[in-house]
N, C-alpha and C positions, 0 to 999 in steps of 0.2 A: 172634421169638416172640412171639405172641397169647395174649389170653386171651377167653372170654366167659360173659356172660349172658346170661337166658331171662325173661321176665316173665309169667307166667300170672295169668288172670282164670277164675275156674269160679263156676256156681252150683248148682241140684237137677239139672238138666243138665248142669253143668260144661262152661259156656263159658269158654275158656281164651282169654287176649290173650298173645301170645308176642314177645320183641325178645329181639336177642342183641347183647352189647356185646364189643367188642374196644378191648383198649388195648397197649399197645406195651410189651414188657422185655424182659430181657436176662439177668436173675440172680436170686436167690433173698435172702433174710434171715430166719435162723432158727437160733434154739440149741436144742439138744435133750438131755434130761438122759438121763446111761446107767448101766444099774450094774454093782460089779466081777466080777459072774457071769455078764452076760448082753450082748454087745454092742448100741450103740447101732442095729444095724440089725433088733435082735429088737424095740426099741421103735418105732421109726418107719422103715413101709419105705417106700424110695425108690426111686429110681433113677437113673442115670449124669447126668439132667437136670434132679434133681430127688432130691439125697441125703438133706435132710433129711424127706420126705414132706409137705412143706406146700404142695403145688399142689393138696390136695381136702378143704382143714380150715380151718375156723374157729377160729382162738386166742381164748381168754376174755381179757381186760383184766385184768392182776393190777398193773397199772402199767407196763409195760414202754410205752405208749401215751401215758400221763398221763390225766386226767380229762378232758379237753376238748382240742381242737385251736385253740392259742390266737390263730390268725389267724381264725378264724371260731368261737367258743364259742358262737353260736347253733344248732350245728348238732346239741348237747348232749351229755354222758357219752357217751366210748367205749368202746362194749361189747366189741366184738371186732374182730380183723384177720386180714386174710388175705395172707399173704405168700408168694403164688406168683410175684407179680413184683418189679421193682426196687425197688420202693417198696411199703411196704403201705396196701390199701387197708382204709380205718376203717370199721366199722360205726355208727351211733351212734344217739342216740333218735329223730334225726329225718330220719336217712337214711344217703348214703355220703357217703366223702371219699377223693378218691383222688390222693394224693402221688405229684409229680414234683418229681426231684433233679436238678440239674446242676451238675459242678466246673468253674470258669472257672480257666483257667491249664494250667501245665506238669504233666505228667503225673507218679507217681514215677519210672517210668523217665527220662521227660526230664530231673528232680533228677537222679537218682543218676549222668546223663551229665555233666552240667552240674559234680558234685560233683567227679567224676574228672578232667575239666577243669583245674579250680580245683584241685587238688594238682598237676597239670602244671606248670601257670604259678607254684603256689609263691605265689600272695596269693588273698585273699578275694575275693571274685563274689558281689552282691548277684543274688539271685533271684525272682521272682516265687512267691508257696505259689499253691495254688489256693485259692478261693474257692467257696464252697456255694451256690448260689441255690435256694430250693427253693420251689415253686407247688403250688397245689390246686386243683381241681375237685370242687364240691361236687354231688352230686343228691338233695335236699330233698323230701321228699312234705308238699308244703304242705298248713298249716289240718288235719295229721293231730291224733290221739292224741298227746298229751305224756306220756303214761305207760302205755303200751300194757303189757302182760303177757309176756314175754318170756322163751319155750321154747327149751331149748336139746335135742338127741336126738341120737342115735347117737354117743356119745362114744368117741375113738378111743384104741388103747392108745399109753400114753409121756405123757409131759406136756413142756413148752417151761420152759426156765427162761435167766434173764436179768441178766447179771451178778452184784448185791451182792442183787437182789430176793428176799428169802424163800421168798414164795409161788412154789409149780410154778403154769402156766398150763396149763390142761386144752383140748381139742383137739374140735371136733365135726365132723358132716356137714350138720347140718341145725339153723336157728335160725329160729323161727317168732316172729314179732310178731303177738298177738293184737289183732284189733279196732283195728288202725290208723286204720282209717274202719271209721264203724259199718255191721256186718255184714261187713268185708273184713277177711282175715287176709292179711299177707306171708310168704312164705316163701323164706329164701334157703338153698339145698343144690347137691349134685354130681349129674349125671349119669354114667353110664360112660364117657362120650367121650372118645377120647385128647387131645383139647386141653386145656392148662391154662387154668382159669375156673371160674366159678362159673354157678348160674344163681339167678334169686329168681322168685316166683309169687304172681300176689296171686290170695286165692282170694274167690270172691264168693258168698256164701247168699242162699236166695230173701229177693226186698222192700229188697237193697241198690240203693245210689244212685251207680251208675259213672261217674258224671259228675262225683263230689265227687271223684274222684283226681285229682291232680295233682303232678307232680314236676317238678321246676324247678332247670335247672341254675343252676349260680353259683361262686363264689369268683373266681379266676385265669381266668376265660374272656376269651380272645383272639379266637378267630370259632368262629361256629357254622357250618354249612353243610349241606347236602344233597349228597350224589355223584348219579352217573351212575343207581346203581343204587335211590337212595332211602334209604339208607343216612344216619343224622345221622352227622354228623363235629364235635364239638365238642375246641377246640384250647386249650392252656396256650400260654405261648411256650416251653414245654420238650418238650410230648407230646401226644397225642390222647387221644381216647377216639371209638370209631365205634361206633354202637349201628346193628343192621341191623331193616328193617323190620319192624314188630312183626306177628304174626298171632294169629287166634282160631281159637277152634273150641268145639263143645258134648261133652260124653262125658268119658268117664274117659281116652281115647285122641286123638294128633292125627288122628286119620283124615280130617277135613272140615277143611284149614285153610284161613281167609279172611285176607290180607294187611289190615292196616290200616297208611295214610300218615302217617308223622308229621305234627302240625298246626302 
């Protein structure tokens, strides 16, 4: 399963730059609150591959993600999370953090099998427990406004709860960072496409200098390369991020797209 994002940039004539990002994923991480009178499906509409309905919503951070990501505190406060993947994608003040996790050691099924063998032998046998290996790829907007106005829109029905945390976390379809750069807004949102994932757009107003917009990949990056189609692939030791060739257009709709190769 893959997910994708898209970048857009626009001016008065609505110049739009678009790139698509794919991240491998296999499962979901979320909890949803329910009411005695209504089933959970009344609160969050999902389907067989997204039972919690998290594949098209950004969930506000009420403490479930921590205030910052300890390995990369320079990415700023964690504001929202996207839980449509195996691990959350964290939207911060300075960019995005893609979390990757791998378990090393025997699976629960293998441990259970070993326990059965141990009982048959009637003696104790030590076996290795699974170890958690975490990696993260960061996407940082360089030299951006450290405190942009954050606007959340299109609140979704229902809310999310996390263990003993007392607060309920609302979810939204659209998050805007106003004036991320002078004259430039950053918008995270979803489309009606069937693929799991989200898009982000850079909205450029007249007179803004788009050369100030810089996105840096960092964190636990192991390798960066272009594939045969010109897509950018960023690898950690666990997983990867694939960003397709950006394209731009003028106007309200992408009727005339111009591809822009990765630099």
